[in-house]
Backbone as a ProteinNet text record, in pm:
[ID]
protein_1_A
[PRIMARY]
MVPLRRAFEAPKYRRTKVAIRVIREFTTRHMKAKEVKIDKEVNLLLWSRGITNPPRRIKLEMERDEDGVVSVRLPPTEESS
[TERTIARY]
-700.8	-691.5	-722.9	-635.3	-655.4	-696.4	-819	-860.7	-795.5	-739.7	-671.2	-745.7	-877.3	-952.7	-952.3	-939.3	-935.3	-812.9	-706.7	-585.6	-611.4	-705.9	-733.8	-826.5	-876.5	-951.8	-857.3	-732.1	-630.9	-579.8	-515	-453.1	-349.2	-327.3	-236.6	-98.7	-49.4	87.2	100.9	-6.4	0.3	-50	-85.8	-159.7	-85.4	41	112.5	133.5	157.1	169.9	39.7	-72.8	-202.5	-227.8	-182.6	-200	-129.3	-12.7	59.4	-18.8	-74.2	-155.4	-280.3	-341.7	-460.4	-426.2	-310.5	-267.8	-248.8	-187.9	-169.9	-304.5	-399	-530.9	-606.4	-600.4	-666.4	-611.6	-480.2	-416	-451	-449.1	-482.8	-626.4	-716.6	-858.2	-885.3	-828.5	-860.9	-779.5	-658.6	-573.2	-564.5	-629.7	-628.1	-484.5	-405.9	-262.4	-231.7	-125.3	-72.7	28.3	101.3	204.1	204.2	227.8	229.4	365.1	427.7	554.3	531.7	555.6	537.1	671	671	792.2	843.4	971.7	1035.4	981.7	952.4	901.4	763.6	678.9	547	564.6	655.4	682.9	733	824.3	877.2	769.3	678	569	476.1	446.1	359.3	425	553.6	623.3	674.4	658.1	714.9	658.7	533.8	474	468.4	543.8	552.6	452.6	454	368.9	224.4	202.5	68.6	-14.8	43	-31.7	-5.4	-44.9	-28.1	-129.1	-112.2	-210.7	-346.4	-454.3	-589.4	-616.8	-559.7	-570.6	-445.7	-417.3	-294.2	-322.6	-266.7	-282.2	-165	-196.1	-93.5	-111.6	-4.1	-5.4	29.8	-53.3	-32.2	-11.2	84.8	115.5	142	75.9	92.5	178.5	273.1	353.1	291.3	353.7	294.5	293.7	372.8	374.8	268.4	191.2	88.3	139.1	260.3	317.2	281.7	221.7	181.2	279.8	330.4	418.3	338.2	350.5	277.8	378.9	351.8	442	361.3	428.6	365.6	354.7	247.1	237.5	342	384.2	480.8	418.1	496.5	445.9	468	377.4	387.6	484.9	588.8	686.1	638.4	621	580.7	701.9	688.4	803.5	787.1
-395.8	-252.3	-208.2	-129.6	-76.2	70	104.9	244.7	328.3	439.7	526.5	658.3	658.2	783	838.1	750	797.5	884.5	863.8	944.2	1089.2	1112	1247.4	1323	1257	1325.3	1386.3	1343.7	1395	1529.7	1606.4	1731	1702.2	1799.5	1781	1734.2	1783.9	1753.2	1615.8	1536	1401.4	1291.8	1322.5	1228.2	1098.5	1104.9	980.7	896.2	959.8	884.5	810.4	877.7	815.8	704.6	722.1	619.1	489.7	500.8	381.9	314.5	393.1	337.6	269.1	327.3	268.1	133	123.2	-3.7	-109.5	-72	-167	-214.5	-122.1	-158.5	-246.8	-213.4	-291.8	-434.2	-446.9	-578	-658.3	-594.9	-663.7	-714	-631.9	-668.9	-781.2	-771.7	-867.2	-995.7	-988.7	-1107.2	-1166.5	-1102.5	-1146.9	-1166.5	-1062.1	-1067.8	-1028.2	-1086.8	-1045.3	-933.7	-939.8	-840.6	-815.8	-690.1	-652.7	-592.3	-642.8	-587.8	-530.3	-400.5	-332.2	-325.2	-365.8	-368.6	-226.7	-215.6	-86.2	-21	-100.3	-45.6	17.7	-41.3	15.9	150.1	155.2	278.6	387.1	350.7	448.6	497.6	408.9	449.7	548.8	522.1	614	750.7	752.4	877.3	946.3	885.8	941.7	1079.5	1106.8	1236.9	1327.5	1292.3	1376.7	1338.3	1415.6	1384.7	1429.4	1524.7	1582.2	1516.2	1434.1	1383.9	1235.6	1145.5	1002.7	958.2	840.3	792	767.2	774.2	752.8	607.2	517.8	373.8	307.3	189.3	120.5	-29	-92.9	-237	-304.6	-396.5	-463	-613.9	-683.6	-828	-859.6	-941.6	-974.6	-1124.5	-1160.5	-1302	-1325.8	-1427.2	-1460.1	-1584.5	-1579	-1698.6	-1775.4	-1884.8	-1971.1	-1909.2	-1803.7	-1736.6	-1628.9	-1604.7	-1501.9	-1365.1	-1357.7	-1231	-1213.9	-1099.8	-1072.2	-974.5	-1010.5	-919.4	-856.7	-726.2	-649	-598.2	-625.7	-579.1	-544.9	-482.8	-450.9	-577.8	-591.7	-709.8	-701.6	-817.4	-814.6	-750.5	-671.2	-604.5	-692.8	-681.4	-756.2	-682.8	-749.8	-692.2	-718.1	-612.4	-629.6	-657.7	-752.2	-788.3	-741.1
-605.6	-598.3	-455	-400.5	-266.6	-281.6	-240.6	-252	-141.6	-180.4	-84.3	-64.1	-87.2	-74.3	67.5	166.6	305.9	331.7	255.5	273.9	234	144.4	98	192.4	295.7	400.2	503.3	501.3	593.9	542.8	628.6	581.7	473.9	387	273.5	316.2	427.8	468.7	533.2	535.4	593.8	500.2	379.4	295.4	266.6	233	201.1	325.9	439.8	564.4	595.4	574.5	599.3	497.3	373.6	270.7	310.8	368.7	415	527.3	616.4	724.5	668.6	564.8	502.6	439.6	375.7	316.1	424.3	536.5	647.1	701.9	721.3	773.6	674.6	546.1	441.5	440.1	444.9	442.2	567	682	806.7	803.9	752	749.4	648.2	529.5	424.6	430	480.9	485.6	626.2	722.9	862.8	911.1	891.4	918.8	1062.1	1114.5	1244	1224.5	1114.8	1085.2	934.7	895.1	753.7	720.8	613.8	566.4	427.2	413.6	286.3	214.8	88.2	7.3	-18.9	-39.2	-63.6	-190.5	-293.9	-419.5	-401.9	-317.8	-289.5	-220.3	-124.6	-52.3	-147.6	-236.7	-332.1	-427.4	-469.1	-556.7	-486.6	-359.9	-285.4	-267.4	-238.3	-210.8	-337.3	-454.6	-578.1	-611.9	-571.9	-601.1	-477.9	-376.8	-258.4	-151.3	-43.3	71.9	50.3	-40.4	-54.4	-163.2	-249.7	-364.7	-391.9	-300.8	-329	-434.3	-493.9	-591	-524.4	-602.2	-549.3	-516.3	-594.2	-567.5	-623	-572.1	-609.5	-617.1	-717	-732.5	-662.4	-571.7	-492.2	-496.1	-464.2	-450.7	-306.1	-241.1	-100.2	-86.5	-1.3	19.5	168	223.5	365	378.8	472.5	499.7	616	654.8	758.2	897.5	920.2	1050.5	1062.4	956.6	958.8	919.1	866.4	821.4	673.9	641.5	503.7	442	324.2	251.6	138	125.1	24.9	-76.2	-204.6	-308.9	-433.4	-529.2	-655.5	-739.6	-820	-906.2	-1017.2	-1068.2	-1178.5	-1301.6	-1372.6	-1491	-1613.3	-1708.3	-1832.4	-1924.7	-1967.1	-2060.5	-2201.3	-2280.1	-2419.5	-2505.2	-2599	-2682	-2824.9
[MASK]
+++++++++++++++++++++++++++++++++++++++++++++++++++++++++++++++++++++++++++++++++

């Protein structure tokens, strides 16, 4: 879970932009990444409620390759049968 409370300290018209920056900083700090690539689905989830109301926290899956590039994506969802 990545807490995005710092994004809510920003002005309303910048919150989702700041949330993306918070995810990059969180990933860099915890995964010791040189470069962070955020998946399109994560971006769409953050922007789904507009620029003023991103989610408070988000569950993400992070994976580092051998070059030190970390890819951030949503975890796979469990399909109920």
